[in-house]
KEVOLUM-888246 format. One record per atom (N, C-alpha, C): x, y negated, z negated. Coordinates in steps of 0.2 Angstrom, whole numbers, plus 5000, padded with zeros to 4 digits. Atoms other than C-alpha are relative to their C-alpha. Layout:
N
XYZ
...
% end
This chain:
339
499849935002
592545484096
500550004994
499550005006
593845424083
499650004994
500449995006
592445414070
499950074998
500149935002
592345604071
500650024995
499549985005
593945604061
499850004993
500350015007
592945554046
499650064998
500449945002
592445714037
499349984998
500650025002
591045614029
499549985005
500450024995
590445544045
499750075004
500249934997
590445724053
499450034996
500549965005
589445794038
499349965001
500750045000
588145654039
499750015007
500349994993
587845674058
499850075000
500249935000
587745864056
499450014996
500649995005
586545864041
499449965003
500650044997
585445724050
499850045006
500249964994
585445834066
499650064998
500349945003
584945984056
499349984998
500650025003
583545894047
499549985006
500450024995
582945814063
499850065004
500249944997
582945984072
499550044997
500549965004
582046074058
499349975000
500650045000
580745934057
499650005007
500350004993
580445924076
499750075002
500249944999
580346114077
499350024996
500649995004
579046124063
499549965002
500550044997
578145984070
499750025006
500249974994
578046064087
499550064999
500549945001
577246224080
499449984996
500650035003
576046124069
499549975005
500450034995
575446024083
499750055005
500349944995
575146184094
499450034996
500549975004
574146244079
499449954998
500550065002
573046084079
500049974993
500050035006
573746024063
500449945000
499750064999
574145854068
500249964994
499950045006
574045774051
500650034996
499449975003
575245904044
500749985004
499450014996
576445874058
500349934999
499950075002
576345684055
500449994994
499750015006
576745704037
500750035000
499449974999
578145824041
500549955003
499550054996
578945694053
500249954995
499950055005
578745564039
500550024995
499649975006
579545674026
500750015003
499349994997
581045714038
500349935001
499750075000
581345524041
500249984993
499850025006
581345494023
500650044997
499449965002
582545634020
500649985003
499450024997
583745574033
500249934997
499850075003
583645394026
500350014993
499749995007
583945464008
500750035001
499349985000
585445564014
500549955003
499650054997
586145414024
500249954994
499950055006
585945304008
500550044995
499549965005
586845443997
500749995003
499350004997
588345454009
500249935000
499750075000
588445264011
500249984993
499850015007
588345243992
500650034997
499449975001
589745363990
500649975003
499550034996
590745284003
500249934996
499950075003
590545103995
500350014993
499749995006
591045173978
500750025001
499349994999
592645243985
500449945003
499750074998
592945073994
500149964994
500050045006
592644983977
500650034996
499449975004
593945103969
500649985004
499450024996
595145073983
500249934999
499950085001
594944883981
500349994993
499750015007
595244903962
500750025000
499349984999
596845003966
500449955003
499650054996
597444873978
500149944996
499950065005
597144733965
500550024995
499549985005
598144833952
500750005003
499350004997
599544853965
500349935001
499850074999
599544673968
500249974994
499850025006
599744643950
500650044997
499349975002
601344743949
499950084997
500149935002
600644923944
500350045006
499749964995
601645053954
499850075000
500249935001
601045213947
499350015003
500749994997
599545233959
500050065005
500049944996
598945383968
499449995006
500550014995
598145353985
499850075004
500249934997
598045543990
499350024999
500749985001
596345553983
499549985005
500450034995
595645463998
500150045006
499849964995
595545604011
499450015005
500650004996
594145554022
500149955006
500050034994
594445494040
500349934999
499850074999
594645304042
500249974993
499850025007
594745284023
500650034998
499449975001
596145404022
500649965004
499550044997
597045304035
500249944997
499950065004
596845144026
500450014994
499649995006
597445224010
500750025001
499349984998
598945294019
500449945001
499650064999
599445124025
500149964994
499950045006
599145044008
500650044996
499549965003
600245184001
500749985003
499450024997
601645134013
500249934998
499850075002
601444954009
500250004992
499850005007
601544993990
500850025000
499349985001
603145093993
500549955003
499650054997
603844954004
500149944995
500050055005
603444823991
500450024994
499649985006
604244923977
500750005002
499350004998
605844943987
500249935000
499850075000
605844753990
500149974993
500050025007
605544723972
500750024997
499449975003
606944843967
500649965003
499450034996
608144763980
500149934997
499950075002
607744583974
500250004993
499750005007
608044633956
500750025000
499349985000
609644713960
500449945003
499750064998
610144553970
500149954994
500050055005
609644443955
500650024995
499549985004
610744553944
500749995003
499450004997
612144553956
500249925000
499950075000
612044363958
500249974993
499850035007
612044333939
500750034998
499449985002
613544443937
500649965004
499550044996
614444353952
500149934997
500050075003
614044183944
500450004994
499650005006
614744243928
500850015001
499349994998
616344313936
500349945003
499750064997
616544153946
500249954995
499950055005
616344043931
500650024996
499449975003
617644153922
500649985003
499450014996
618844143936
500249935000
499850075000
618743953937
500249974993
499850035007
618743923918
500750014998
499349995002
620444003916
500549955002
499550054998
621443893927
499849934998
500250075002
620443743923
500249984993
499850015007
620743763904
500849995000
499350015000
622643793908
500249935003
499850074997
622643633919
499949954995
500150055005
621843533905
500550004995
499550005005
623143593893
500749975003
499450034997
624543553905
500049925001
500150074999
623843383909
500149964993
500050035007
623643343890
500850004998
499250005002
625543393887
500349955004
499650054996
626043293902
499949934998
500150075003
625243133894
500449994994
499650015006
626243163878
500750015001
499349984999
627843223886
500449945002
499650054998
629243093887
500650025004
499449974996
630643203894
499950015007
500150004993
630843183913
500050075003
499949934998
631443363916
499450044998
500649965002
629943433906
499449975004
500650034996
628743313915
500050035007
499949974993
629343383932
499750074999
500249935000
629043563926
499350004999
500750005002
627343523919
499649985007
500450024994
626843433936
500050065005
500049944995
627443583946
499550054997
500549965003
626443693934
499349985002
500650034998
624943583937
499850015007
500149994993
625143593955
499850075002
500249924999
625143783955
499350014998
500749995002
623543783945
499549975004
500450034996
622743663956
499950045007
500049964994
623243763971
499650064999
500449935002
622543923963
499249985000
500750025000
620843833960
499849995007
500250024993
620743763978
499950075004
500049934996
621143943985
499450044998
500649965002
619844023974
499349975002
500750034998
618443893978
500050025008
500149994993
618843913997
499950075001
500249934999
618844103996
499350024998
500749995002
617244103987
499549975005
500550034995
616443984000
500050055006
500049954994
617044104014
499650064999
500449945002
616344254005
499249985000
500750025000
614644164003
499849995007
500250014993
614644114021
499950065004
500049934997
614944294026
499450034998
500649975003
613644354014
499349975003
500650044997
612344224021
499950015007
500049994993
612744274039
500149935004
499950064997
613244094043
500749995003
499350014997
615044124047
500050025007
500049994993
615444114065
500750045002
499449974998
616644244072
500150005008
499950014993
617344204089
500350075003
499749944997
617644354101
500549985005
499550024995
619244324110
500650064999
499549955000
620844424114
500549974995
499550025005
622044414099
500650055001
499449964999
623844464102
500350014993
499849985007
624544554086
500649974998
499450035001
626244484088
499949924998
500150075002
625644304087
499649994994
500450005007
624444344073
500550014994
499649995005
625844414063
500549954999
499650065001
626944264066
499749954996
500450055003
625544154060
499950024992
500149985006
625244264045
500749994995
499350005004
627144274039
500349934999
499750065000
627544094042
499949964993
500050035007
626844024025
500350044995
499649965005
627744174016
500750005001
499350004998
629444134023
500449984994
499650025006
630044034008
499950044994
500149965006
629244133994
500450075001
499749944999
629944294002
500849995000
499250015000
631744214004
500249994993
499950015007
631644163986
500150074996
500149935003
631244343981
500550055003
499649964996
632544413993
499750065003
500449954997
631244514002
500150005007
499949994993
631444584019
499350025004
500649994996
630144604033
500250045006
499849964994
630244744046
499450005004
500650014996
629144724061
500150065006
500049954994
628744864074
499349995003
500650024997
627444784085
500150005008
499950004992
627444834104
499749945003
500250054996
627244694116
499350015003
500750004997
625444654122
499550044996
500549975004
624644744108
499549954998
500650055002
622944654105
499450044998
500749985001
621144674100
499649945001
500550054999
619544584102
499849984993
500250025006
619144474087
500149924999
499950075001
619344304079
500749984997
499350005002
621144244077
500049974993
499950035006
620844124062
499850044994
500349965005
619744244052
500550064999
499549945000
620944394056
500649984996
499450035004
622444284050
499850004993
500150005007
621544254034
500050074997
500149935003
621144444031
500750034999
499349965001
622944504035
500449964995
499650045005
623744354025
499850034993
500149985007
622844414009
500350074999
499749935001
623444594012
500849994999
499350015001
625244534015
500249974994
499950035006
625144424000
500050054994
500049955005
624644573990
500650045000
499449955000
626044683996
500649964998
499450045002
627344543994
500049994992
500050005008
626844523975
500150064997
499849945003
626944703972
500750035002
499449984998
628544733981
500649984996
499550025004
629544633969
500649975003
499450034997
631244563970
500450055004
499649954996
632244633984
499650055004
500449954997
630744723991
500050005008
500150004993
630344774009
499350015002
500750004997
628744744019
500150035007
500049974993
628444844035
499349995003
500650024996
627244784048
500050045006
500049964994
626744904062
499450005003
500650014996
625544904076
500050055005
500049964994
624945024089
499349995003
500650014997
623545024102
499850065004
500249954996
622545164110
499349985003
500650014997
620945184120
499449994995
500650015005
619845184104
500149944996
499950065004
620645054093
500749975000
499450025002
622044944088
500250004993
499849995007
622944984072
500549964998
499450045004
623944874060
500150044994
499849975006
624844954046
500549954996
499650045004
625544854032
500250044993
499749965005
626744934019
500449964995
499550025004
627744894004
500350054996
499649955004
629044983993
499949994993
500150015007
628344933976
499750064997
500249945004
627545043963
499450035002
500649974997
626045083973
499349984996
500650025003
624245083968
499850064995
500249955005
623545173952
499550045003
500649954997
622445323957
499349984998
500750025002
621045253946
499849945004
500150064997
621145093956
499850015007
500149994993
621045163973
499250005002
500750014998
619045183974
499849934999
500350075001
618845003968
500449955003
499550054998
620244923978
499749945004
500350064996
619044813989
499449984997
500650035003
617744773976
500249934998
500050075002
617444593972
500249994993
499850025007
618344523956
500350064996
499649955004
619144693952
500749995000
499350005001
620844683945
500350074998
499749935001
621844843946
500550004994
499649995005
622944913933
500749975001
499350034998
624544853942
499949945003
500050074997
623944683947
500549964997
499450045002
625244553946
499749925000
500150074999
625244363943
499349984999
500650035001
623744263945
499450035005
500549964996
622744393955
499349994997
500750005003
620844373953
499550045003
500449954998
620244513963
499549985006
500550014995
619344433978
500450005007
499750014994
620744423991
499950075005
500149944996
620644613997
499250005001
500749994999
618744603995
499849955006
500150044995
618744454007
500350035007
499649974994
619944544019
499550055003
500449944998
618744694020
499449975003
500650034997
617244584024
500149975006
499850034993
618144494038
500150055005
499949954995
618744654046
499450045002
500649974998
617044734045
499649965005
500450054996
616244584053
500350005007
499750004993
617444614068
500150075002
500049934997
617044794071
500650044998
499449975003
618444854060
499950044994
500049965007
618944964045
500749994997
499450015003
620244954032
500050064994
499949945004
620945094021
500749984996
499450015004
622145074006
500250074997
499849935003
623245224000
500749994998
499350005002
624945263992
500450045005
499549964995
626445314003
500350064996
499749945003
627245483999
500749984997
499350025003
628945393997
500049944995
500150055004
628245263986
499849935003
500250074997
627345093988
499350015003
500750004998
625645053995
500049995008
500150004993
624945064013
499349985001
500650034998
623544964021
499950015007
500149984993
622845034037
499449965003
500650044997
621744914048
499950025007
500249984994
620844974063
499549955003
500550034996
619944864076
499850045006
500249954995
618844974086
499849965007
500250024993
618544944105
499350015002
500749994999
616745004104
499650004994
500450005006
615345034091
500350054995
499749965005
616045104075
499550064999
% end
């Protein structure tokens, strides 16, 4: 019965039935009137007419199939401006509708792949630029080091070379981590993470730099505050945010780290009393390779982007804003259910 959805099939059956009925009726009356030869000829004529109608409908259908095949070939060769709505007959319409869906899907995938190619090209350009700058500086420092004879000056150059080498190493590691997350190969362990232990691990590498800058850290973390996530990756994410706040707080600055837990999420708040975030930078704060108006030092614009990626992978969210009393505030939430 599904073939009755085909308008052409229904019309063919109806016309054939009408011709057969008319022929049979006329033949019956002719036979009753002893006109056997005329009835025979009428039957033959009816059969010929039915065959002719079937051939006409079949020819029309094959022409439409040929056109549909030609449109499909044009689609496979990249043409997108195709109209499949002209096929409005039963099974042919269903086939055309599926091809239309296929065309839309292929167009979307082609656009997505093109966008990915452009993004990859831009990312490679950004990466090469970010690596070229410290590498060039390192080459210049090493060249000066080879010519310098003063011991004190050589020590200064060695320290500067070490700083540049550390910056390059951190950049490469951060880019590798971002690539692993993008590719879906990064493994995030689901375990109970105690916020107090996490903050201790985060602050440990910054103890000496903060002491040299005479910066203070204020902690307000209730005991047993925790969330479900990966300790190492979370440490990486929070460290990047603390580093950003430390650099912006300046000499004698104050960093405040607070945490709270409720039935929905565990919240970590990191604040500084620096100049804050420029309003035009707020929408782009977590974009990769974006350097804000108030960026300091050797920032290259991937630390916050990496932090956001790590937090999102752990069913979390992050928001950056300015404090009313001055400075920046980063709010991280690790949700206990589906976001």
